[in-house]
C-alpha positions, -999 to +999 in steps of 0.1 A: -433+422+838-398+438+840-384+410+818-411+417+793-402+453+791-365+447+788-372+422+760-394+448+741-369+475+746-341+451+733-362+442+704-370+479+695-332+486+696-325+456+674-351+469+650-336+503+647-302+488+643-314+467+613-329+496+597-298+516+601-276+488+586-299+481+557-312+515+548-293+543+562-257+531+565-252+525+527-260+561+520-237+572+548-210+551+534-215+566+498-213+601+514-181+592+533-166+577+502-175+610+482-153+630+508-123+606+507-093+621+491-055+614+491-050+637+520-082+625+541-116+637+542-125+670+524-141+685+493-113+677+469-133+653+448-160+678+443-135+706+434-118+682+408-152+673+394-164+709+389-130+717+372-138+690+346-158+702+317-174+669+310-190+673+347-206+705+337-218+691+305-233+661+325-252+684+349-264+707+321-276+678+300-292+662+329-313+695+339-320+703+303-333+668+295-352+666+327-368+700+325-376+695+287-390+661+291-412+671+320-427+701+302-436+676+275-449+649+298-469+675+318-486+691+288-495+657+271-504+639+304-526+665+317-545+669+284-550+632+280-563+629+317-587+658+312-601+640+278-605+607+295-618+620+328-644+646+316-655+640+279-680+616+266-654+597+243-659+559+240-632+532+240-615+547+271-601+513+281-583+510+250-571+545+253-558+542+287-540+510+278-522+528+250-514+557+274-500+533+301-480+512+276-446+533+281-452+528+319-458+492+316-429+484+292-394+489+304-379+522+290-350+506+276-373+485+253-392+518+243-357+532+236-349+502+215-380+505+195-377+541+188-338+538+179-349+511+154-375+533+139-350+562+136-321+542+124-302+551+092-324+525+073-353+527+095-389+530+083-396+565+094-361+578+083-366+562+048-401+579+046-385+614+054-358+609+032-382+603+002-402+634+012-368+654+012-370+661+049-337+644+058-330+617+085-336+624+121-309+614+147-323+599+176-288+594+191-290+631+202-300+653+232-335+659+215-339+620+210-332+612+247-355+638+260-381+629+233-381+592+246-379+601+283-409+624+277-429+597+261-421+573+289-432+597+316-465+609+301-482+581+320-469+593+353-485+628+348-516+610+335-521+589+366-515+617+390-539+640+373-568+619+363-577+607+399-576+642+410-599+655+382-624+628+391-626+638+427-633+675+422-671+677+431-694+686+402-714+709+424-684+733+421-689+733+384-725+738+388-722+768+410-696+782+385-721+777+357-750+793+377-727+824+382-725+827+343-693+809+336-691+789+303-679+754+300-643+764+291-642+790+317-654+769+343-628+742+333-599+768+336-610+787+367-623+756+385-613+721+375-577+732+365-573+753+395-583+724+418-561+700+399-530+723+400-514+704+428-518+671+410-504+685+378-474+700+397-469+668+418-470+647+387-446+671+368-422+667+398-425+630+396-418+631+359-387+653+367-376+628+392-380+599+369-360+617+342-331+626+367-330+590+377-335+574+342-303+555+331-313+533+304-324+559+278-292+580+282-273+548+284-287+534+250-287+566+232-262+587+249-232+566+256-224+558+221-229+594+208-208+608+239-237+628+256-231+625+293-259+627+319-251+623+356-264+589+358-244+575+328-214+596+339-215+578+373-216+545+355-186+554+333-167+564+363-175+534+385-165+509+358-132+525+349-114+511+378-090+539+382-075+549+416-102+575+421-129+558+401-151+550+432-146+584+451-154+604+420-184+583+412-196+587+448-191+625+445-212+624+414-238+604+432-241+630+460-248+657+434-274+636+415-290+624+450-292+661+461-313+670+430-335+638+437-342+645+474-349+683+469-375+672+442-390+646+466-395+668+494-410+695+471-435+667+456-444+656+490-454+692+500-476+694+469-493+662+477-504+676+512-520+704+493-544+679+474-552+658+507-585+676+509-600+660+480-583+626+487-614+611+507-640+621+480-651+593+459-643+595+422-669+607+399-670+591+363-697+611+349-693+631+317-687+667+323-678+680+288-703+663+263-691+666+227-712+663+196-710+631+178-688+645+150-664+660+176-663+630+197-656+607+168-629+629+156-611+633+190-616+597+197-602+581+168-575+610+162-561+601+197-562+563+192-542+567+160-517+592+175-513+569+206-509+539+182-483+557+161-464+565+192-468+530+210-474+504+185-454+513+153-420+515+171-427+482+187-439+466+154-408+479+137-385+465+165-403+431+162-398+432+125-362+439+128-358+408+151-367+384+119-338+401+101-307+380+093-289+411+086-298+441+106-302+474+086-310+457+053-345+458+037-372+434+047-372+408+019-380+370+021-343+361+017-334+384+048-361+369+071-352+343+097-360+331+131-325+325+139-325+354+163-353+342+184-337+306+183-307+320+196-323+341+227-345+309+234-314+284+234-283+303+243-270+294+277-261+328+287-295+342+277-314+314+296-290+320+327-300+357+327-339+347+323-335+323+353-317+349+374-342+376+366-372+352+373-357+341+405-350+377+415-384+388+407-402+359+426-380+363+457-382+401+458-419+399+454-424+374+481-401+391+505-417+426+499-453+409+503-445+393+535-424+422+551-442+450+535-476+438+546-464+429+581-448+464+586-481+480+571-501+460+597-479+472+626-482+507+615-519+509+609-533+487+636-506+489+662-495+525+654-458+512+659-433+541+658-407+517+648-427+509+615-433+547+609-396+550+609-390+519+588-415+535+562-394+567+560-361+546+557-376+525+528-389+557+511-353+571+511-337+543+493-366+545+466-363+583+464-326+584+454-316+573+419-311+535+413-276+541+399-268+558+433-283+530+454-263+503+434-231+524+442-240+526+480-246+488+479-212+481+466-195+503+493-215+491+522-220+454+516-182+449+513-181+453+549-215+462+565-200+460+600-166+464+613-147+432+606-176+415+589-171+405+554-201+387+539-186+382+506-218+388+486-205+413+461-207+397+426-232+371+437-271+370+433-275+379+470-264+415+467-290+420+439-317+404+461-308+427+489-307+457+464-340+448+449-357+445+482-343+476+495-355+495+465-391+482+460-401+474+496-417+510+501-442+500+473-456+472+491-457+490+523-478+518+506-500+493+489-505+472+519-513+501+541-539+512+516-554+477+516-557+476+554-572+509+556-600+497+535-606+467+559-630+475+588-613+471+621-644+460+637-640+427+619-608+420+637-623+431+671-652+405+665-626+378+660-606+387+691-639+390+710-648+354+702-616+343+717-597+334+685-560+341+681-539+359+654-537+327+632-576+325+628-577+363+623-552+362+595-564+331+579-601+338+580-605+375+579-573+395+567-557+372+540-590+367+520-596+402+521-561+414+513-548+388+489-564+405+458-553+441+463-519+430+476-511+407+448-522+435+423-497+457+439-470+432+440-474+423+403-458+458+396-430+449+419-424+417+400-425+434+365-400+460+379-377+434+393-379+412+363-369+439+337-348+460+361-314+473+344-299+501+365-291+482+398-280+452+377-257+472+354-235+479+384-240+449+407-243+419+383-213+398+375-208+372+347-228+346+364-256+369+375-265+388+346-302+398+342-326+402+313-323+441+313-285+438+314-284+412+286-303+434+263-280+462+272-250+442+264-264+431+230-273+466+222-237+480+232-220+451+213-241+461+179-262+429+181-293+449+174-315+421+160-307+400+191-316+427+214-348+432+195-357+396+196-352+394+234-371+427+238-400+415+216-405+383+239-404+405+270-431+429+257-454+400+249-448+385+284-452+420+303-484+429+282-499+395+285-494+394+324-508+429+327-537+420+307-544+390+328-540+410+358-565+436+348-589+409+336-586+390+371-590+422+390-620+433+371-638+400+375-631+401+412-644+434+415-676+425+398-679+391+419-671+402+454-683+430+478-649+441+485-646+462+456-636+495+474-605+476+486-593+467+453-603+499+436-588+521+462-556+501+462-550+503+424-555+541+424-530+544+451-502+520+438-502+529+404-491+566+408-466+554+433-448+533+407-441+563+386-418+580+412-388+564+395-387+552+361-373+518+352 
């Protein structure tokens, strides 16, 4: 008995040590690096940074873009959620797909599509010039916040729509009985109850904007508009004597913004917990006349199509051009860009790397995340509760900060230990798993909570062991919701850019980094061709997942499991943008 206690205690200590080395130590190493100066540890790096005008510009631009894009995303996302949740418009499935497209497609591809549309010879600028309105410069602060705002609209939408549907209709009927009109009831009852979700979604949008690297990198680096994420990248790759300490100091500033926002967002989520257990009501609460309904329905579909589809069509059309920027004529059309990205050894290597990273990350997150969720939910393990908080920490901080922490830490994770993984595919695997593990923990936790514990008790009462429990009960019930959530991890890992921009080497380039390099080198047609292929694959995979999920919900009696899981996981993905 005493030996069992000793082994259990030793195992607990080992787990705590592993959590510290994997999740906490990289961030502590980053903090120490930010304080390292020529004369020892101190605040010299921060003092020098705040004396540099470019640092103040980066902080100002970061806050301006984040706040302005959040206001835009909050207004549009909340309005769309209200229309879809409460009105009697039709084609809601199509409309929701259009709303979620900027969330499903990587933000750097959205940026490429908009930059092509607003290029000097782009479709929209040519039309504006013909109308005498003059060209629009997308490579500007306004252009960056516009694209980030479009990318973050789904984050607010997903946060608000589920809360609106959970508001009991009885509250509205009571208000109407007291003499309130439809719009007065909407303002004083529905929007008042949904306020925590609106604020929470807005904070998630703010965090995603602060974290976003790809949009400012594609639109801001060439036009010399610094934000903190790109400024950290510029400092880190400069390879000067103080490059890493300065980049680490900037990372601490950016992480401070992100962690403060995350804590505030968490407090707002607690305020909305009272409605969390209420089943969603999909009934119509604001009936519109046929004329108003059709006008609103087709107006929104048209606007969303112009925002989502037209830029992607323009980008795809530019992928067929022999000479980017020239007009589309039969003489200027060719398949050579697609042939290049489908046959070039470097591109194919990047695709293989991304696929391997996505598969390994997804498999590891499913196994580790589901096991941790089971120990937390069924065994009430204190270690797993701590592990969940540690995994949340590495997801809360911006991706560019995590990548820098990985460089500092895994060069020597323990005194005298030099694993030599920097510049290899292994550091990317560790970074991806560290980044995305919390999503699987949350998703698997939700799926397990929907499984009746009495089923497990019955298996144990019959004398069967853990193998039968998982094989006959848990895996069949959990496989669909767990895989549905892991698809999002798979897509995020497949199209990831921020971590790979700092951690990848010549032989470990990824899809996102390859597209970024094409764009930075001026090969816009090649970047457009590769992006078009990725969009088709991502949207195809998303469509198959939704179709399969819908079929299984209709065929099985486990509908609450998959439905609850989908509601929980999708909003969580919006915490940080790709």
